[in-house]
N, C-alpha and C positions, 0 to 999 in steps of 0.2 A: 700093632696088627697090622698084614702083608698083604699089600693087590695084589694079587696078580692077573698077567692081561686079559684073562678070560671074565674075571669076574669083574674090572674096569669096564669091558663090554657088556658084559648084562646091566650093569646099569646106569651105563647110558644108551643104549640102541632105542629104548623106546622114546626118549628123547629126539634120538635120530629119526627115525621111524615120523614122529611127530611133528618134527622140522619138513621133512623130506616131504609128507602128502599137502601140509602146506603151499610150498611151494610149488606141490604140482596141481594143488587146487588152484592156484592164480594162473602161475602158466596156463592151463586148460581154459582159465574164463578168457583170459587176455590173447590168445591165439585167437576164440570164438569171434570177440572183441572186433582183432584186428580182420578177421576173416570177413565180418558182417560188412565194415566199412571199405574193405574191399569191394564188395559187390556193390556197395551202395554206389562207388565211384565208376566202375562198368557199367551200371545202370545207368548213371548219368551223363556218361560221354554217350552211349548206343542211344539214349533220347536225344541228344544234343545233334549227333549225325541223322537220326530219321526225322527231324525236324529239318535240318539244312537239304535233307534230300526232297523233304515234302514242299520246299522252298522253290527246289531248281524244277521238279514234278509243275507244281504253281505256274512257274515261269515259262517253260514249255507249252502245257495248255493254252498260258494268256495267249501265247506269238501265233499259237494254231488258231486259234478263234479267231483274232483278229486279222490272220490272211485269209481266214474262209470267207468271213464278212467282206473282203477290201474283194477280193474274187464273186465272192457273190452279187456287189453290187454293180460288178463288172459288166458279168455277167448279164443283169438286170438291164443296166443301159443298152448294152448289143442286140438284146433280142426284144427290147423295147416293150418289158412289161410292168 
C-alpha cells in the first residue's frame, strides 16, 4: 500500500491542529499571566512613588506649620498679646 503526500497530510492534520491549539491556549494563558504580573509591578511602583510624594508633602506642610508657629510667637511678643 502506497501513501501519497495528500493521504499523509490527511492522517496527521488533526493531530497537528490539536497540538497547535494546545500551544495557542498555553501561550494565551501565559501571556495573560505575564500581563497581569506587569500590571501588578506598575501599580506597586506607582504606589511607592505616591507614598514618597505624600511623605514629601507632609514634610513641606510640617515646615510651613513650624515657621508659622515661630512667626506667630514673634508677633505675639512684639504686639504684647
